[in-house]
C-alpha positions in Angstrom: 118.5 115.8 123.0 117.4 112.4 124.2 117.5 109.8 121.4 115.5 106.5 121.5 116.5 103.7 119.6 113.7 101.1 118.5 114.1 97.7 117.1 110.8 96.9 115.1 111.5 93.2 114.9 111.8 93.0 118.9 108.3 95.0 119.0 106.7 92.4 116.9 108.5 89.5 118.6 107.2 91.0 122.1 103.6 91.4 120.7 103.5 87.7 119.7 104.7 86.7 123.1 102.0 88.9 124.9 99.2 87.5 122.8 100.4 83.7 123.6 100.7 84.6 127.1 97.0 86.3 127.2 95.7 83.2 125.6 97.4 80.9 128.0 95.8 82.8 130.8 92.4 82.9 129.1 92.7 79.1 128.8 93.5 78.6 132.3 90.7 81.3 133.6 88.2 79.2 131.6 89.4 75.9 133.0 89.0 77.1 136.4 85.6 78.8 136.3 83.6 75.8 136.8 85.3 74.7 139.9 85.5 78.2 141.4 82.3 79.9 140.7 79.8 77.2 141.9 81.2 75.7 144.8 79.5 73.1 146.7 78.9 73.4 150.5 80.9 70.8 152.6 77.8 70.1 154.7 74.0 70.8 155.1 74.5 73.4 157.9 74.0 77.3 157.4 77.7 77.9 158.1 79.0 75.4 155.5 76.5 76.9 152.9 77.6 80.6 153.8 81.3 79.9 153.3 80.5 78.1 149.8 78.5 81.0 148.7 81.3 83.6 149.8 84.1 81.8 147.8 81.8 81.3 144.9 81.2 85.3 144.9 84.9 85.7 144.9 85.3 83.4 142.0 82.7 85.2 140.1 84.1 88.6 141.0 87.6 87.1 139.2 86.0 85.9 136.2 84.4 89.4 135.8 87.7 91.2 136.5 89.7 88.7 134.5 87.4 89.5 131.5 87.9 93.3 132.0 92.0 92.8 131.9 91.5 90.4 129.1 90.0 93.2 126.9 92.9 95.6 128.1 95.3 93.0 127.2 93.8 92.5 123.7 94.1 96.5 123.4 97.5 96.5 124.6 98.8 93.8 122.0 97.4 95.5 119.2 98.7 98.9 120.2 102.3 97.2 120.7 101.9 95.4 117.3 100.8 98.9 115.3 103.8 100.6 117.0 106.2 98.1 115.6 104.8 98.4 112.4 105.0 102.1 112.2 108.4 101.9 113.3 109.3 99.5 110.6 107.6 101.6 108.1 109.5 104.7 109.1 112.7 102.8 109.1 111.8 101.5 105.4 110.7 105.2 104.6 114.1 106.5 105.9 116.3 103.5 104.6 115.1 104.0 100.9 116.4 107.3 100.3 119.9 106.7 102.2 120.4 103.6 100.3 119.6 105.2 97.0 122.0 108.1 97.7 124.8 105.4 98.8 124.1 103.5 95.6 124.5 106.5 93.6 127.5 107.6 95.3 129.3 104.5 94.6 128.3 104.1 91.2 130.0 107.4 90.3 133.0 106.4 92.7 133.1 103.0 90.6 133.0 104.9 87.2 135.9 107.3 88.2 138.0 104.9 90.4 137.1 101.3 89.7 135.9 100.8 93.5 133.1 101.7 95.7 132.9 104.6 98.3 131.5 102.0 100.6 131.3 98.2 100.3 133.3 95.1 99.7 135.6 94.2 96.6 133.9 91.5 94.9 135.6 87.6 95.2 137.4 86.4 92.2 135.5 83.2 90.6 136.8 79.8 91.8 139.4 78.1 89.2 140.1 81.4 87.8 143.0 82.4 89.7 142.2 86.1 89.3 142.6 88.5 92.0 140.0 89.8 94.4 138.5 93.2 94.0 139.6 96.0 96.3 137.2 97.2 99.1 135.7 100.6 99.2 137.9 103.7 99.6 136.2 104.6 103.0 135.0 101.3 104.2 135.0 97.9 102.8 136.7 94.4 103.0 138.8 93.2 100.0 137.5 90.3 98.0 138.8 86.9 98.0 141.0 85.8 95.5 139.9 83.1 93.0 141.5 79.3 93.3 143.8 78.5 90.9 142.8 75.9 88.2 144.8 72.4 88.1 148.5 73.1 88.8 148.0 76.8 88.5 148.5 79.7 91.4 145.5 81.1 93.2 144.8 84.8 92.9 145.5 87.5 95.5 143.1 88.8 97.8 141.9 92.5 97.2 143.0 95.2 99.5 140.8 97.1 101.8 140.2 100.8 102.0 140.5 103.2 104.8 138.7 100.8 107.1 138.2 97.0 106.4 140.2 93.7 106.3 142.1 92.5 103.5 140.8 89.3 101.4 142.2 86.1 101.4 144.3 84.8 98.9 143.1 81.8 96.7 144.2 78.2 97.1 146.8 76.8 94.6 145.2 74.3 92.0 145.4 70.5 92.9 147.1 68.3 90.1 147.4 64.5 89.7 150.9 64.7 87.9 153.5 67.5 88.1 153.6 70.3 90.5 150.6 72.0 92.4 149.9 75.6 92.4 151.1 78.1 94.9 148.6 80.0 97.1 147.8 83.6 96.3 149.1 86.7 98.7 146.6 88.0 101.3 145.4 91.6 100.8 146.4 94.3 102.6 144.3 95.9 105.6 143.0 99.2 105.6 145.2 102.1 105.5 144.1 103.3 108.9 142.4 100.1 110.6 142.2 96.6 109.5 144.0 93.2 109.7 145.4 91.9 106.5 144.3 88.8 104.6 145.7 85.3 105.0 147.7 83.8 102.2 146.1 80.8 100.3 146.9 77.3 100.8 149.2 75.6 98.2 147.7 73.0 96.0 148.2 69.3 96.6 150.3 67.0 94.0 149.8 63.3 93.3 153.5 62.8 92.2 155.2 66.3 92.2 155.8 69.0 94.8 153.2 70.4 96.9 152.4 74.4 96.1 153.9 76.7 98.2 151.4 78.7 100.6 150.8 82.5 99.8 152.3 85.3 101.8 149.9 87.0 104.5 149.1 90.5 103.6 150.5 93.7 105.6 148.3 95.1 108.1 147.2 98.9 108.1 148.3 101.2 110.5 146.4 99.6 113.6 146.1 96.1 111.9 147.6 92.9 112.5 149.6 91.0 109.4 147.9 88.4 107.7 149.0 84.6 108.4 150.7 82.7 105.6 149.2 80.1 103.8 150.1 76.3 104.6 152.0 74.2 102.0 150.4 71.7 99.8 150.9 68.3 100.3 153.0 65.7 97.9 151.6 62.3 97.9 154.1 60.4 96.3 158.0 61.3 95.7 157.8 64.9 95.9 158.3 67.6 98.4 155.6 69.4 100.3 155.2 73.0 99.7 156.8 75.7 101.8 154.6 77.6 104.1 154.0 81.2 103.1 155.6 83.9 105.5 153.5 86.1 107.7 152.7 89.5 106.9 154.1 92.6 108.7 152.2 94.2 111.4 151.1 97.9 110.8 153.1 100.9 112.6 150.6 101.1 115.5 149.3 97.7 115.5 150.7 97.0 119.0 148.5 99.7 120.3 145.4 97.5 119.7 147.1 94.0 120.5 147.6 93.2 116.9 151.2 92.1 115.6 152.9 90.1 112.8 151.3 87.3 111.1 152.2 83.7 111.9 154.1 81.7 108.9 152.4 78.9 107.3 152.8 75.4 108.3 154.9 73.2 105.7 153.1 70.8 103.5 153.9 66.9 103.8 155.7 64.4 102.0 153.9 61.3 101.9 155.7 58.3 100.0 159.4 58.6 99.8 158.5 62.6 100.0 159.9 65.5 101.9 158.1 67.9 104.3 158.2 71.2 103.5 159.8 74.3 105.2 157.6 76.6 107.6 157.1 80.0 106.6 158.8 83.0 108.8 156.6 85.0 110.9 156.0 88.4 110.2 157.7 91.5 111.8 155.6 93.7 114.4 154.8 97.4 113.8 157.0 100.3 115.2 155.0 101.1 118.2 154.5 97.6 119.8 153.2 93.9 119.0 154.6 90.8 119.0 156.5 89.3 116.1 154.7 86.5 114.4 155.4 82.9 115.1 157.2 80.8 112.6 155.4 78.1 110.8 156.0 74.3 111.9 158.0 72.0 109.3 155.9 69.6 107.3 156.2 65.9 108.0 158.2 63.9 105.4 159.0 60.0 104.7 162.6 60.9 104.2 163.3 64.7 105.6 161.2 66.6 107.8 160.9 70.2 106.7 162.8 73.2 109.0 160.6 75.3 111.3 160.4 79.0 110.1 161.9 81.7 112.0 159.9 83.9 114.4 159.2 87.3 113.5 160.9 90.3 115.0 159.4 92.9 117.4 161.4 95.7 116.1 159.3 98.6 117.5 159.1 100.0 121.1 157.2 97.1 122.9 156.7 93.6 121.9 158.0 90.0 122.3 159.6 88.2 119.5 157.6 85.6 117.8 158.2 81.8 118.6 160.5 79.6 116.0 158.3 76.9 114.4 159.2 73.4 115.3 161.0 71.1 112.7 159.1 68.5 111.0 159.1 64.9 111.6 160.9 62.4 109.4 163.7 60.0 109.1 166.1 63.1 109.0 164.1 65.3 111.1 164.0 69.3 110.7 165.6 71.5 112.9 163.4 74.4 114.8 163.3 77.9 113.9 165.0 80.5 115.6 162.9 82.9 117.7 162.6 86.4 117.0 164.2 89.6 118.7 162.5 91.5 121.3 161.2 95.1 121.2 163.4 97.8 122.9 161.3 97.8 126.2 159.5 95.3 128.3 159.6 92.4 126.2 161.2 88.9 125.7 163.0 87.2 122.8 161.0 84.5 121.3 161.4 81.0 122.1 163.2 78.6 119.7 161.4 76.1 118.0 161.5 72.2 118.9 163.3 70.0 116.8 161.3 67.4 114.8 161.1 63.6 116.0 163.4 61.4 113.9 162.0 58.2 112.5 163.8 54.5 113.0 167.4 55.2 112.8 167.2 58.7 112.2 168.5 61.6 114.4 166.4 64.3 116.2 166.2 67.8 115.0 168.2 70.6 116.5 166.3 73.0 118.6 165.9 76.7 117.5 168.1 79.5 119.3 166.0 81.7 121.5 165.7 85.4 120.4 167.4 88.1 121.9 166.3 90.7 124.3 165.9 94.4 123.5 167.4 97.7 125.3 166.0 97.5 128.6 163.9 95.4 130.9 164.0 92.4 128.5 165.0 88.5 128.7 166.5 86.3 126.3 164.5 83.8 124.6 164.7 80.3 125.8 166.5 78.0 123.4 164.2 75.0 121.6 164.3 71.6 123.1 166.1 68.7 120.9 163.9 66.5 118.9 163.2 62.9 120.0 164.9 59.9 117.8 163.4 56.5 117.6 165.1 53.1 116.8 168.9 53.8 117.4 169.1 57.6 116.4 170.5 60.1 118.9 168.2 62.9 120.4 168.6 66.2 118.8 170.8 69.0 120.3 168.9 71.9 122.5 169.0 75.3 121.2 171.1 78.3 122.5 169.5 80.8 124.9 169.1 84.3 123.6 171.0 87.1 124.9 169.5 89.3 127.6 168.3 93.1 127.1 171.3 95.6 127.3 170.4 97.4 130.6 168.3 94.8 132.5 167.4 91.2 131.8 168.2 87.6 132.2 169.8 85.4 129.4 167.5 82.8 128.1 167.8 79.2 129.3 169.3 76.8 126.8 167.0 74.0 125.4 167.1 70.4 126.6 168.5 67.8 124.6 166.0 65.5 122.9 165.6 61.9 124.1 167.3 59.0 122.4 165.1 56.3 123.2 167.8 53.2 122.3 170.6 55.6 122.0 172.2 58.6 123.4 170.3 61.7 124.4 170.9 65.0 122.9 173.3 67.7 124.4 171.7 70.3 126.2 171.9 74.0 124.7 173.9 76.8 126.1 172.4 79.6 128.0 172.5 83.2 127.1 174.6 85.7 128.8 173.2 88.9 130.4 174.9 92.3 129.8 174.7 94.8 132.8 172.3 93.5 135.3 170.6 90.2 135.3 171.6 86.4 135.5 173.0 84.4 132.9 170.6 81.6 131.4 170.6 78.1 132.8 172.3 75.5 131.0 170.0 72.8 129.1 170.0 69.5 130.7 171.1 66.6 128.6 168.6 64.3 126.8 167.6 61.0 128.2 168.3 57.8 126.5 170.4 54.6 127.1 173.0 57.0 127.4 172.1 60.5 128.7 173.2 63.3 126.8 175.8 66.0 128.0 174.3 69.1 129.9 175.2 72.4 128.2 176.9 75.4 129.6 175.3 78.1 131.5 175.5 81.8 130.6 177.5 84.5 132.3 175.7 87.1 134.5 175.6 91.1 134.0 178.8 93.3 134.5 177.2 94.9 137.5 174.7 92.5 139.2 173.8 88.9 138.7 174.4 85.3 139.2 175.6 82.9 136.6 173.4 80.3 135.1 173.4 76.7 136.2 176.5 74.9 134.8 178.4 78.1 134.0 181.8 77.7 133.3 184.4 78.9 136.0 185.3 82.4 135.4 189.0 83.5 134.7 188.3 87.2 136.1 189.2 87.7 139.7 186.3 90.6 140.0 183.8 88.3 138.5 184.4 85.5 140.8 184.4 87.8 144.0 180.8 89.1 142.8 179.5 85.7 142.7 181.2 84.5 145.9 179.2 87.7 147.4 175.9 87.0 146.0 176.4 83.3 147.2 176.8 84.6 150.8 173.9 86.8 150.5 171.6 84.2 148.9 172.3 81.3 151.4 170.5 82.1 154.5 167.6 83.5 152.7 167.4 80.6 150.4 167.9 78.3 153.7 164.6 80.0 155.2 162.7 80.4 152.3 163.7 77.6 149.8 164.6 80.2 146.9 167.4 82.8 146.6 167.3 86.3 146.5 169.0 86.9 143.1 169.7 83.8 141.0 167.7 81.1 138.7 166.2 78.1 140.0 167.7 74.8 139.4 166.5 72.6 136.7 165.3 69.0 137.3 167.6 66.1 136.5 167.1 64.3 133.4 164.8 61.4 133.6 163.6 62.4 137.2 160.4 63.8 136.3 161.0 66.3 139.2 159.8 70.0 139.1 162.2 72.8 138.5 163.1 75.1 141.4 161.7 78.5 141.5 163.7 81.7 140.9 165.1 84.1 143.0 162.7 86.5 144.8 164.2 89.5 143.3 165.1 88.5 139.8 165.7 84.9 138.5 164.1 82.4 136.3 162.3 79.4 137.1 164.4 76.0 136.5 163.1 73.7 133.5 161.2 70.8 134.5 163.0 67.2 134.8 161.8 64.9 131.7 160.1 61.6 132.3 162.5 58.6 132.5 163.2 56.9 129.0 161.1 53.9 128.3 158.8 54.1 131.2 156.0 56.6 130.1 156.3 58.5 133.2 155.0 62.3 133.5 157.5 64.9 133.4 158.0 67.8 136.1 156.5 71.3 135.9 158.9 74.4 135.2 159.5 76.6 138.3 157.8 80.0 138.8 160.1 83.2 138.4 160.6 85.9 141.1 159.7 89.3 140.9 161.3 89.5 137.5 162.1 86.8 135.1 160.9 83.9 132.8 158.9 80.7 134.0 160.8 77.4 133.6 160.0 75.3 130.8 157.9 72.1 131.5 159.9 68.9 131.1 159.1 66.5 128.5 157.1 63.3 129.2 158.7 60.1 129.1 158.3 57.7 126.0 157.3 54.0 126.3 157.4 51.0 124.0 155.3 49.1 126.2 152.8 51.5 127.9 151.5 55.1 127.3 153.6 58.0 126.9 153.9 60.6 129.9 152.4 63.7 130.1 154.7 66.9 129.5 155.2 69.2 132.5 153.3 72.5 132.6 155.4 75.7 132.2 156.3 77.8 135.2 154.5 81.1 135.9 156.4 84.3 134.7 157.6 87.0 137.2 155.2 88.7 139.4 156.1 92.3 137.9 157.4 91.0 134.5 158.2 88.0 132.9 156.7 85.5 130.2 155.3 82.1 131.4 157.3 79.1 130.4 156.4 76.8 127.7 154.6 73.5 128.4 156.9 70.4 127.8 156.2 68.0 125.1 154.2 64.7 125.8 155.9 61.4 125.6 156.0 59.4 122.7 155.0 55.4 122.6 155.3 52.7 120.3 152.6 50.4 121.8 149.8 49.5 119.4 146.6 50.9 120.8 148.7 53.0 123.0 148.1 57.0 123.9 150.8 59.5 123.6 151.4 61.8 126.1 149.5 65.2 126.2 151.5 68.5 125.9 151.8 70.6 129.1 150.0 73.8 129.5 151.9 77.1 129.3 152.5 79.0 132.2 150.7 82.2 132.9 152.4 85.6 132.1 153.3 88.0 135.1 151.5 91.5 135.5 153.1 92.9 132.2 153.8 89.5 130.7 153.0 87.4 128.2 151.3 83.6 128.6 153.6 80.7 127.6 152.8 78.5 124.9 151.4 75.0 125.2 153.8 72.1 124.7 153.3 69.7 121.6 151.3 66.3 122.1 153.3 63.2 121.9 153.6 61.2 118.8 152.5 57.6 118.3 154.7 55.5 116.3 152.2 52.4 116.3 148.7 52.5 115.7 146.9 54.5 118.4 146.1 58.0 119.5 148.4 60.8 119.5 148.6 63.3 122.3 146.6 66.5 122.4 148.7 69.8 122.5 148.7 71.9 125.7 146.9 75.0 126.0 148.6 78.5 126.1 149.1 80.4 129.2 146.8 83.4 129.9 148.6 86.9 129.6 149.2 89.2 132.5 146.7 91.4 133.8 148.3 94.6 132.5 150.2 92.7 129.8 148.5 94.5 127.0 150.0 97.8 127.5 153.5 96.5 126.6 152.0 94.3 123.8 151.9 90.9 125.4 148.9 88.5 125.3 148.2 85.0 125.5 150.3 82.2 124.4 149.8 79.9 121.6 148.5 76.2 122.1 150.5 73.3 121.3 150.2 71.2 118.2 148.6 68.1 118.3 151.0 64.9 118.1 150.8 62.4 115.2 148.9 59.0 115.2 146.4 56.8 113.6 144.1 59.0 115.5 146.1 62.2 115.8 145.8 64.8 118.7 144.0 67.8 118.8 145.9 71.1 118.9 145.6 73.1 122.1 143.5 76.3 122.8 145.4 79.6 122.6 145.7 81.4 125.9 143.4 84.5 126.6 144.6 88.1 126.8 145.0 89.9 130.2 142.4 91.8 132.1 142.9 95.0 130.5 144.1 94.1 127.0 146.1 91.9 124.9 145.7 89.3 121.9 144.4 85.9 122.5 146.8 83.2 121.4 146.6 81.1 118.3 145.3 77.8 118.6 147.5 74.8 118.0 147.4 72.7 114.7 146.0 69.5 114.7 148.3 66.3 114.4 148.8 64.4 111.1 147.4 60.8 111.1 144.9 58.6 109.2 142.4 60.5 111.4 144.0 63.6 111.9 143.6 66.2 114.7 141.4 69.2 115.0 142.8 72.9 115.4 142.7 74.1 118.6 140.5 77.2 119.4 141.9 80.9 119.3 142.1 82.6 122.4 140.0 85.3 123.4 141.3 88.7 123.8 141.9 90.9 127.0 138.6 92.4 128.5 138.9 96.0 127.0 140.8 95.8 123.6 142.7 93.4 121.7 142.3 91.0 118.9 141.1 87.4 119.2 143.4 84.8 118.4 143.3 82.8 115.3 142.0 79.2 115.3 144.4 76.5 114.3 144.5 74.5 111.4 143.1 71.0 111.0 145.9 68.3 110.4 146.7 66.3 107.2 145.1 63.1 106.8 142.4 60.9 105.4 139.6 61.7 107.8 140.6 65.2 108.7 140.4 67.3 111.5 138.1 70.8 111.4 139.8 74.2 111.8 139.6 75.9 115.1 137.4 78.8 115.9 138.5 82.2 116.0 138.6 84.0 119.5 136.5 86.9 120.8 137.8 90.4 120.6 138.1 92.5 123.5 135.0 94.7 124.7 135.7 98.0 123.5 137.9 97.6 120.3 139.6 94.8 118.3 139.1 92.4 115.7 137.8 88.9 115.9 140.2 86.0 115.2 140.0 84.2 111.9 139.0 80.6 111.8 141.5 78.1 111.1 141.7 76.2 107.8 140.2 72.8 107.6 142.6 69.8 107.3 143.4 68.7 103.9 144.2 65.2 102.7 142.1 62.4 101.6 138.5 61.3 101.2 137.0 63.6 104.1 138.7 67.0 104.6 137.7 69.2 107.5 135.5 72.3 107.7 137.0 75.7 108.2 136.6 77.2 111.8 134.2 80.0 112.5 135.7 83.6 112.9 135.4 85.3 116.1 133.2 88.2 116.9 134.5 91.9 117.4 133.7 94.3 120.3 131.8 97.4 120.3 134.5 98.6 117.6 136.2 96.4 115.2 135.9 93.5 112.8 134.6 90.3 112.6 137.2 87.4 112.0 137.1 85.6 108.5 136.0 82.3 108.4 138.6 79.6 107.8 138.7 77.9 104.4 137.5 74.2 104.1 140.1 71.4 103.4 140.8 70.0 100.0 141.0 66.3 99.0 144.2 65.0 97.3 144.5 63.8 93.8 143.4 60.0 93.7 141.2 60.3 96.8 137.5 60.5 96.2 135.8 62.7 98.5 134.1 65.9 99.2 135.9 69.3 100.0 135.4 70.9 103.6 132.9 73.6 104.0 134.2 77.0 104.7 133.6 78.7 108.2 131.1 81.4 108.9 132.4 84.7 109.3 132.5 86.6 112.6 129.7 89.3 113.6 131.3 93.1 113.3 131.4 95.5 116.2 128.1 96.5 118.2 128.6 100.1 117.1 130.8 99.9 114.2 132.8 97.5 112.1 132.4 94.9 109.5 131.4 91.5 109.4 133.9 88.8 108.4 134.0 87.1 105.0 132.8 83.5 105.0 135.5 81.2 104.2 135.9 79.5 100.8 135.0 75.6 100.5 137.4 73.2 99.7 138.2 71.5 96.4 137.0 67.8 96.1 137.6 65.3 93.7 133.9 64.5 94.0 131.7 67.7 95.4 133.2 70.6 96.2 133.0 72.3 99.7 130.0 74.9 100.5 131.3 78.4 101.1 130.7 79.8 104.5 128.1 82.8 105.0 129.7 86.3 105.9 129.1 87.9 109.1 126.9 90.6 109.8 127.2 94.4 110.5 125.1 95.9 113.4 124.9 99.7 113.1 127.7 100.9 110.9 129.7 98.7 108.7 129.4 96.4 105.6 128.6 92.7 105.8 131.3 90.0 105.1 131.3 88.4 101.8 130.1 84.7 101.5 132.6 82.2 100.8 133.3 80.8 97.3 131.9 77.3 96.5 134.5 74.8 96.1 135.5 73.1 92.6 134.0 69.5 92.1 131.3 67.7 90.7 129.1 69.1 91.5 130.6 72.5 92.9 129.8 73.7 96.2 127.1 75.9 97.0 128.3 79.5 97.7 127.9 81.3 101.0 125.5 84.2 101.5 126.7 87.8 102.2 126.3 89.1 105.7 124.0 92.1 106.4 125.2 95.6 106.1 124.8 98.2 109.2 121.6 99.5 110.2 122.5 103.3 109.8 125.2 102.8 107.1 126.8 100.0 105.0 126.2 97.8 102.3 125.4 94.1 102.4 128.0 91.4 101.8 128.3 90.1 98.3 127.4 86.5 97.9 130.0 83.9 97.0 130.7 82.4 93.6 131.0 79.2 92.0 133.2 77.7 89.2 131.6 78.9 85.9 
C-alpha cells in the first residue's frame, strides 16, 4: 500500500512563494510591455519598418501568452492553498480524537499509578528542593528536581519510563554564611532505552564549604550513565564541594556507543580555601562502553583537590575512563587513577595529570594508568606529574598500567613535572606485559634547574616482546637471550626503515622538544614527545605513532617561561593501524609574564581502526595577568572503533589566567559508530573560559559527546554545546553547564540533536552567582531535537540563581513523528525570578507536548 506524507505548513509556504513569484513576473512583464510591443524603426526605409513591426508583433504575442500563463498561475496557487487547507483540516480532525483518547488513557494511568502512560514528569519548583516527577510508563522523560533554598539540598530528578531520559537533579542552594546545599541526584534513564539525568551542581558558600555535586543517574539497558554535578565554590576560608560521581551505564549501553557518566569537577576554594575533590567516573555496562572519566579536582588557594578515578569498563568491550587531573594549589592535588579496561579490544584509562603547585609548593603526582583486560588490551599511560613554581619540585609521573593477559603492551610511565626553578619530578615506571607484548616505556624526568630522574621501563611478555625504554637489567638468562634475539632481528629493519619490527619508539629527551620515535611495525607504542626547555617557552615534541598494534605516544609538555609566552604542548601520536588508542596531547607551557599567553594544549592523536581517539592536552596556566592557554581538541575515534565501544577523545581543559583559556572540543566518533568525546572545561580566571563543544558521534550510531562546563570566575564562560548523535540511532549530547562565580555567570550550552531514532540532549543549566556578588544568573540551554522518526526532545536547562535577577530557563526540544517534547527549564531564583522555558512540541503521530518550566513561587 502506498503511503503519502504531507506537511500542510510546507504547502502553505510553497503557495505563498509561488504567489510572490507570480507577482514579480507580472510586474516585470508590465515594465517591459512599452519597450517590446511598440518598437520604433531604426530608419525610414521599408526593411527597418518591417523588422520593427515583426519584433513588435512578437512582443504583443508574448504579452497575450503571459496573460494566459498568469491566469493559470493564479488558479494553481489557489488550488495549492486549498489543498494545504484541506490537509490541515483533516489533520486537525484526526488529531483531536487521538489526543482526546491519549488524554483519557493518561488520566486513568495517573489515577491508578501516579504517572501517565505517555508524557513527561513535571519539574519541581525552584527553591523547593522537591524531587522531579517520573515520566510516563511507556514514553516520557523524568522531570527536573527543584533547586534548594538557601543552604538546602536540591531535589532528585525524576526517573524515565520504558523509553526516555532521566531528569536532572536540582542545584543546591547558595548561602552567604555556613555550608551550601548539595545538588540532587540525576534520575534513572528509561528501563529499555534512555540516558540518565545529570546530578545537580552544589551550591556556593560565602564563608563555609561549597555543596557537593549530585550523583549522576544510572542508565537504562541501552542508555549511558548521567554525569556527576560539579561541586560548589567556597569564597572565603572553606573547601569547595566534591564533584558528584558519574552514574553507571546500562547493561547493553555499549552497543549504542554509550557508557558510564563522567564525574563532576570539584569546587574551587578562593580565599585561604581548599579545592574540592573530583567525582569518580561511572562504570560501563556489561556488554561494552567506556568507563566515565574522573572529574578534575578544584583549584584551591591552599590545597588543590584530588582528581577523581576513572570508571571501569568491566564488561566485554570498552576502555577504562581517564583519571581526573589534580587541582592547582600551594599543595597541588594528585591526579586520579585511570579505570581498568574491558575483557577484549580495549585499553586501560590514562592516569590524570598532577595539579600545578603555586609558589613554593610541589606539583601533584600523576595518576596511575588503568590495567588492560583479558586479551588484545594495552595498559593505560601514567599521568604526567604537575608543574611547580617558585622553588618547588615538579610532581612525580604516574605508573603505567599492566597489559592484557594474552596480548598487549604495558602502559608508559608518565613524565615528571617541570620544576621551574628547582628539580623536575621523577618519571613514572612503565607497566609490564604478561604473555605477548612490550613493556611500557619509562617516564622521562621533568625539566628544571635540575632534571628529574627517569623512571624504570616495564618488562616484556614471557613469550614475545621487548622491554620498555630504561628497563632494569634482567636476572633471567632466558629473558636476556630473548631480548638479544629480538635486538638482532630489529637491527636491519630499523636501519632501513627507521623503526623496529617489535618494540616501542624512544621518547624525546627532557627539554629537547623533539618528537617521540614511532613504534615497531608489528607491535609497539609510540615514544612520548620531549618537553620544551624550562624557562624558554619552546614548543614540545609530538608523540610518536604506534605500529600495527599499540598506543600513540603522549605529546610533550610545552616549555614554561618567565619572560615570554609559554610553549605549545605536543600533539599525541596516532594509535596502531589495526588497534590502539591515540596518544594524549601535551600540556601547554606556563608563563609568569604580565600580559603573556600560556601555551595551548596539544591535540589528541587519532585512534586506529578499532581504537579510541586520544584526549586533548590541558591549556597552560598563566601566573601573571594575561591569557591562559586553550585546551587541545580530542582525537577522532577509529573507523570501526564503535564496534568495540571506542569513540572520540575528550577535549582538554583550558588553562587559568586573568583571561582563562577555553576547553577543547571533543573528538568525533568513527565512520561506522562510536560516541563523541566530551568537551573540555573552561579555565578558571577573572574572565573564565568557555566549555568546549562535545564531539559528534559516528556516522551511523552513537551518542554525541557532552559539552564542557564553563569555568569559575567573575565573568564566566558559557557551557559548550552537546554533540549530535549518529544518523541511525543515538542520543544527542547534553549541553555543558554555564560557569559559576561572580557577577556574570555563563549560559548553559544547547543539547545536541538525535538521529533518526533517539533522544535529544538536555540543555545545560545556567551558572549561578556567588554570595556577595551582584549579578544575574545564566540562562539555561535549549534542549536538542528528538529523532526524526522516533524519540523525545531534550529538556531545557534550568536558569541559574542570581543575587539580582535569576536566569531564564531554556526551551525544551521538539519531537518529530513519535515522542514527547522536552520540558522547559525552570527559571532561576532572583529578584526578579527568571522566566521559565517553554516545553517542546510532541510528535505529529504520537506524543505529548513538553511541560513549561516553573518559577519560584
